[in-house]
C-alpha positions as CSV (number, residue, x, y, z in Angstrom):
1,M,-5.0,-1.9,18.5
2,S,-4.8,1.1,16.3
3,I,-1.6,2.4,14.8
4,S,-0.2,6.0,14.5
5,Q,-0.2,8.2,11.4
6,D,3.6,7.8,11.3
7,R,3.4,4.0,11.4
8,A,0.7,4.1,8.7
9,E,3.0,6.1,6.4
10,M,5.9,3.8,7.1
11,I,3.8,0.8,6.1
12,G,2.7,2.7,3.0
13,L,6.4,3.4,2.2
14,Q,7.2,-0.3,2.7
15,A,4.4,-1.3,0.4
16,V,5.7,1.0,-2.4
17,A,9.2,-0.3,-2.0
18,W,8.1,-3.9,-1.9
19,L,5.9,-3.5,-5.0
20,A,8.7,-1.7,-6.9
21,G,10.9,-4.7,-6.2
22,N,8.4,-7.3,-7.2
23,D,9.1,-8.2,-10.8
24,D,5.9,-10.1,-11.3
25,L,3.4,-7.8,-9.6
26,C,4.8,-4.3,-10.4
27,P,4.0,-4.5,-14.1
28,V,0.4,-5.4,-13.2
29,F,0.2,-2.3,-11.0
30,Q,1.8,-0.2,-13.7
31,G,-0.5,-1.5,-16.4
32,A,-3.6,-0.8,-14.2
33,T,-2.5,2.7,-13.1
34,G,-0.1,4.0,-15.7
35,A,2.5,4.6,-13.0
36,G,6.1,4.5,-14.2
37,E,9.4,4.7,-12.5
38,A,9.2,8.4,-11.8
39,E,5.9,8.0,-10.0
40,F,7.4,5.3,-7.9
41,R,10.3,7.5,-6.8
42,A,7.9,10.4,-6.1
43,G,5.4,8.0,-4.4
44,L,7.9,7.0,-1.7
45,S,7.0,10.2,0.2
46,D,3.5,10.7,-1.1
47,P,0.8,9.3,1.2
48,E,-1.8,9.3,-1.7
49,F,0.5,7.1,-3.8
50,Q,1.2,4.9,-0.8
51,A,-2.6,4.6,-0.3
52,S,-3.1,3.6,-4.0
53,V,-0.4,0.9,-3.6
54,L,-2.1,-0.5,-0.5
55,D,-5.5,-0.4,-2.3
56,F,-4.0,-2.4,-5.1
57,L,-2.3,-5.0,-2.7
58,L,-5.5,-5.3,-0.7
59,M,-7.4,-6.5,-3.8
60,D,-5.9,-10.0,-3.5
61,D,-5.2,-12.1,-0.4
62,A,-2.1,-13.6,-2.0
63,W,-0.6,-10.2,-2.7
64,I,-1.2,-8.8,0.8
65,T,-0.1,-12.0,2.4
66,A,3.2,-12.0,0.5
67,F,3.8,-8.3,1.4
68,C,3.0,-8.9,5.1
69,D,5.2,-12.0,5.2
70,A,8.1,-10.2,3.6
71,Q,7.8,-7.2,5.9
72,G,7.0,-9.2,9.1
73,L,3.6,-7.5,9.5
74,G,0.4,-8.8,10.9
75,Y,-2.2,-9.3,8.1
76,D,-4.4,-6.6,9.6
77,M,-1.7,-3.9,9.5
78,P,-2.0,-2.8,5.8
79,M,-5.8,-2.3,6.3
80,Q,-5.2,-0.3,9.4
81,A,-2.5,1.8,7.6
82,R,-4.8,2.3,4.6
83,A,-7.6,3.7,6.9
84,L,-5.2,6.4,8.1
85,L,-3.9,7.4,4.6
86,P,-5.7,9.9,2.3
87,G,-9.1,8.5,1.2
88,G,-9.1,5.8,3.8
89,V,-12.0,7.0,5.9
90,Q,-14.9,4.6,5.7
91,V,-18.1,6.2,4.6
92,H,-21.2,5.0,6.4
93,W,-24.3,5.7,4.4
94,T,-26.8,4.8,7.1
């Protein structure tokens, strides 16, 4: 089942808010990206920033599992949301 663009952006927003509130993981993201508090505030409504947060969370099964469990999402939902946000289109080279 595919999700709507609005639902994808809502999941992106949830990911940004969840990461901002995660005292252990947020500094890792900030260190890797250079994003500060101002970027998080602006990123709440920015689909590109939401996509970067989902990309980050999708790098580790434990991170994405914790996010999904906290938000009551199926484990496939963040990947579906990521595909609909900027830069999420899969490139097929063949």
